[in-house]
C-alpha atoms as one frame of an Amber mdcrd trajectory, in Angstrom:
protein
  23.055 -36.903   2.571  19.901 -38.375   3.947  18.896 -39.608   0.454  22.407
 -41.175   0.020  22.426 -43.008   3.216  18.747 -44.063   3.092  19.534 -44.922
  -0.513  22.250 -47.698   0.672  19.653 -49.403   2.761  16.793 -48.948   0.446
  16.875 -52.637  -0.945  16.561 -54.122   2.667  14.381 -51.455   4.051  14.663
 -50.709   7.868  13.236 -53.695   8.923  15.167 -55.365  11.715  17.214 -52.275
  12.792  17.200 -50.810  16.323  15.371 -47.332  16.682  18.942 -45.564  17.282
  20.091 -47.085  13.814  17.002 -45.935  12.082  17.529 -42.265  13.551  21.307
 -42.309  12.560  20.070 -43.269   8.765  17.373 -40.420   8.659  19.345 -37.896
  10.501  19.216 -34.295   8.926  22.315 -33.337   6.706  25.479 -32.717   8.467
  26.613 -28.883   9.226  29.461 -27.794   7.012  31.396 -24.511   8.165  33.518
 -23.560   5.259  37.001 -22.232   6.845  38.792 -19.065   4.962  42.276 -20.330
   3.953  43.421 -16.940   1.840  41.915 -14.004   0.501  43.975 -12.564  -2.363
  43.878 -10.609  -5.606  43.835 -13.019  -8.634  46.489 -12.381 -11.482  43.669
 -10.659 -13.714  43.289  -8.066 -10.292  39.844  -9.509  -9.133  39.403 -10.615
  -5.737  39.649 -14.322  -5.006  39.144 -16.712  -1.861  40.460 -19.842  -0.995
  38.309 -21.936   1.214  38.512 -25.523   2.910  34.932 -26.714   2.207  34.383
 -30.020   4.001  37.977 -31.257   3.442  37.823 -29.842  -0.220  39.655 -27.002
  -1.543  37.295 -24.455  -2.985  38.435 -21.304  -4.975  36.062 -18.427  -5.598
  36.853 -15.516  -7.949  34.819 -12.541  -8.081  34.500 -10.664 -11.261  33.584
  -6.657 -11.262  30.509  -7.375 -13.208  28.975  -9.555 -10.383  29.897 -12.733
 -11.901  31.314 -15.276  -9.709  33.320 -18.587 -10.714  34.153 -21.361  -8.386
  36.379 -24.366  -8.763  36.045 -27.176  -6.100  39.210 -29.641  -6.046  38.353
 -32.730  -4.496  41.946 -34.475  -5.202  41.259 -38.163  -6.298  37.587 -37.478
  -6.107  37.606 -35.235  -8.928  36.882 -31.601  -9.332  34.140 -29.296 -10.533
  33.342 -26.000 -11.674  30.434 -23.471 -11.035  29.174 -20.031 -12.219  26.926
 -17.657 -10.898  25.790 -14.395 -13.252  25.001 -11.129 -11.784  25.302 -11.370
  -8.027  24.413  -8.031  -6.595  27.491  -8.466  -4.133  30.457 -10.987  -2.825
  28.276 -12.341   0.023  25.526 -13.509  -2.077  27.738 -14.766  -4.481  29.831
 -16.622  -1.869  26.300 -18.079  -0.291  25.314 -19.354  -3.841  28.796 -21.042
  -4.364  28.476 -22.676  -0.681  24.783 -23.920  -1.612  26.386 -25.563  -4.744
  29.335 -27.125  -2.805  27.228 -28.382  -0.194  24.604 -29.796  -2.700  27.563
 -31.519  -4.757  29.061 -33.216  -1.415  25.784 -34.472  -0.218  25.676 -37.378
  -2.757  22.880 -38.562  -4.769  19.156 -38.057  -3.343  16.682 -40.930  -3.869
């Protein structure tokens, strides 16, 4: 997010801004705390989790072979899919998906 915010002001620079305005532009990325909405068994028999991730709907599907599939739905914003191969356990797969979703929602970096 830092790059996105700085990028918006890049053409005019930060000259003329007050110190607190510059600090607001350069603040570190926000903290996102995903909220578990539901944990269930999918139609295929694999565990699935539905998370609320920064106001977006995130579905994580765990395959028995360690593969993890994720679907992020942002309504009018759009949707995206992501996959991770050979995760040793669900927790690592979940963390990799969260990192992907965080990067996706931060915006472009300049």
